[in-house]
N, C-alpha and C positions, 0 to 999 in steps of 0.2 A: 403331295400331301399339303393341305392348307389348313392349319390349325388356328383357331381363335381361342385364346386363353381367357377363362373366366375363373371364378372362385367363390367359395363360401367365405366371404370376407368377415362374416360375423364370428368366425373363429378367432379373429384378432380383437374385435369389439362389436357389440350389438348396436352401438351408436352409429347411425347412418352417416353422419358427417365424418367420423373417423374412418369408416369404410371407404367413403368417397376419396378421402385424402390418400389412402394407401393405393387405391386403384390408379389415381392420377400419378402418384410417385412411381409406380411401376410402369406407367405409360400404357395402361390398358383401358378398355372402354366398356367392359361388361362385368356384371356381378351375377351371382345366382342367389337371390334373396331367400333367407330362411328366417332370421330374426332381424327385425328392423326397429331400432329404438326400444329394445327390450321386449318386443312383442312379436309373436310368430306371424309370419306373412299370412297364414290362413285365418288369423283372427282379425284381419283388416276387412272391412267392407270396401267395395269399389269406390264408394263415395268418400270414405275416410282416406283411402289411399290417394285419390285424386287431389284432395285438399292438403294433406300433410307430407306426402312422400314424393309424388311425381314431380312437383315443381323443383325440388332440390336435385333430383336426378337429371332433369332436363337442363337445368342451369349448368351442371357439370358435364353434360354430354355423355352420360352413362346410361347404357341400356341393360336389359335382362337377357342372359343367354338361355336361361330356363328359370322356372319358379320352383324353388326347392321345398315343395309343400310336404306336409305329413299325411296327405290323403292316402288312405289304405293302411295306415299304421294304427290299426285298431283291431281288437280281437274279432275273429270271424263271427262269433255269436253275439256281439254287442250291437244290437239293432238300433239302440238310441244313438250310439256313437256313429254308426253308419249313416243314419239320417242326418245327423249334424254335419258329417263330412260331405254329404251330397249338397247341402246348402252352401258350405264353404267352397266347394269346387265351382259352383255357379258364380260366386263372387270372384274367385281366382281367374276364371275364364274371362271375366270382364276386365280384370286387371291386366291379364296377358294381352288382350286385344288393345287395351289402352297403351301398353308399352311396346306394341308390335313384336311381341314375344311369341314364338311358335310352340314352346315346350312347357309342360307342367309335369314335374316328377311325381310319381305315384308308387304305391306298394300293393302287394296282394294279400294283405291281412295276416295278422299273427294267428298261428294255429298251435294247438297244444303240442308241446315238445315230447310228451310221453305217449303220444298216440301215433296213428298212421295218418300222415298228411293226406293220403288218397281219400280218406273218409270225409274230408272237407272240400274235396276238389269241386264238386258240382256247385256248392254254395259259393265258393270263391269265384268261379266263372260267372255265375249269375250276377254277383255284385260288381265284378269288374266290368261287365257289359253295361251295367247301370251307370258306372262312371263314364264310360265311353259315350253313352247317350247324351250326357250333359254337354259334350263338345261337338256333337254331330252338327253339321251345317256351318262349322267354322273351319279355320285353317289350323286349329290347335291340335297338337299331338301329345298324348299322355306317354310319358317315359316310365316304363316299369323298371325300378331298380331292384337288384338282387340283395336286398337287406336280409341279414341273418334273422332267423326265427319266423319269417313270413313263409307263405306257401311257396312262392317262387324264389327261394334262396339258393337253389341249386341250378346248374345250367339246364338240366333236363326239365325241371318244373318251370323255369322261366320260359323255356321253349313251349311248354304245354300252355302256359298263359297266353303267349303270343299267338300260337296257332289256334287255340280254342276260341279266343275272343275274335280273332280274324277280322281286324278292322284297320283301315289306313290311319285311324286315329290312335292306335296303340303300337309303339315301338319299344325297343329295349335300350336301357342305359346300363353300361358295363362298369362294375366296381370290382377290381381285382382283390382288394383287401377283404371285402365281404365274402368272396368265394373261399379265401384261405381260412377265414374264421369259421366256416362251416365244414372244413376238411376237404375242400375241393382244390384241384390243381388249377390255378388261375389261367395258365396258358392253354390247358386243355379246354377250359370253359370258353376262352376266347375263340378257339377254333370252332367250337360248336355253335357259337352265337354271332360271329362276326358279320354274317349276312343280314342279321336282324337288328344289329346295334347301330344306332345313329348318334350316340352321345356317350362320352366317357367321363367318369369321375376318377381323378388321379389320386390314388391312395395306395400305399403298400403296407405289407404286414409280414412279420416273421412267423413262419409256419410252426416253429417249435413252441414259441411262447404265445402265439396268436395275439400279439400286441402290435399296434400300428407303429411303423418306422418310416423315416423319410424315403421318398421314392429313390430307388436305386440301391437301398440297403436291405430290402426285403426279399421275399421268396418269389416275386413276380419277375419273369424275364421280359422286362419292358423293352429291351433292345430288340428282341425278336418280334414283339407285338408292333413296335413302331416301324420296323423294317417292312413288315407285312402291310401295315396301314399305308405306308408310302407307296408300296407296289400297287395297292388297291386304289390309290389316289384319293384317300379319305379327305373330305372337306367338311369341317364341322367344329363343334366346341369341345374343349376339354376343361373340366372344372376342377380346380384345386380343392382338395378336402383332406388336409394333413392331420386333422384331429389334434390341434395344437395344445389343448389343455392337458392331454395325457402325458406328454413329455415336458412341456414348458412349466406346467403348474404342479403336476403330481410328483415329479421326480424329487422335489425338495422334501416332500413328506416321506417318500419311499426311502430316501437316503438317510434322513436324520431322525425319524421316529424309531425308537428302540424296537428291535425284532421285526421291523417291517420286511426285511429281506426274507424272513421265514413265513410271514403272514401273507405277503403278496409276492412270492418268488418270481413269477413270470414278469411282472412289471420291473422288479429289481434287475433281473437278468437282461431284459430288453433295453432298459435305460442305460445300463453299464455298456452294453454293446454299442448303442448309439453314441454315447460319450467317447468311447474308444475310437470309433470311426471319424468323429468330428473333432477329436483332439480336446475334448472338454474334461474337466475334473468334477468331482462331486460338488465343489463349491462354485463352479462356474454359473454365472447368471445367464439364463436363457429365457427370453420373453416369447409370448405368443407370436408377436410380429417376426422375431428371429426365425421361428420354425416355419412360418408361412413364406417368408422371403426365401429361405433355403429351398423349400419345395418348389417355389416359382423358378428359381435359378436351375434346379435340377431338371424341371420339365423343359425349360428353354433349351438346355443342353441336349436332352434326348431328341427333341424336335430337330435341332440343327444338325446333330450327327446323323440322324436317319435321313435327312435331306441330302447330306453329302454322299451317303452310301447308295442312295436311290439311283 
């Protein structure tokens, strides 16, 4: 197994210079851009990116593992939003080529949660194929992520998207935490999808509260997944996505606002569990950077231990 670590460094700061500083501090060379200088990556034109962003990345020797776009994160019946995203995807494809980046993350549309997802299937597939058409003729691969509340939020529907679009330009990105949040077993999902997955987002979640927790403290058996990936000889990216704000920022409000433990009991319970595991108290100061670096160290440990067992 040969893993290259990347991350959504905007979870520490949306300021690109601060993101670059942390990448270099950790000794890494890749980021997955989502917000750059307070602006979503999809809101940049290729021309703007070339002028204001690329020179700074080049100077630091930092590349893109994938582009963490919001493409497909729009309601299935929002035609205006879909048209806008097609335009954005064309610009992102140019940015990806500029950065020698092979992957752009996409989603399969928000569908009504009180209805039958199957009723929207044909429309989802039609629009997903239009996304693929944008990158045909290039080396770019769209990575479908199993985000909650989209059509492909379960392993079976993610498979449906993959098989129905049936294109070398569409592969799957696996996110264990998102599977937990829609009530699926992340390890069973991995078994179903591993042959179709080419990219991993590293995020964990507690299945009881459905709140994100640091890797290794949640309900995903990452040891088993990493051992299997080592056996399969996986070579590719793993992107850190610890959702730093929920623990580093929200915990102070959950702990100290009166009755918060009754208003948001799941967050209260999850934060107390994390603090217990990490040896923190209610008054401990935890920054977004602290959470990100913890996740980074945990990932490095899982990779190293899987390599020793292989």
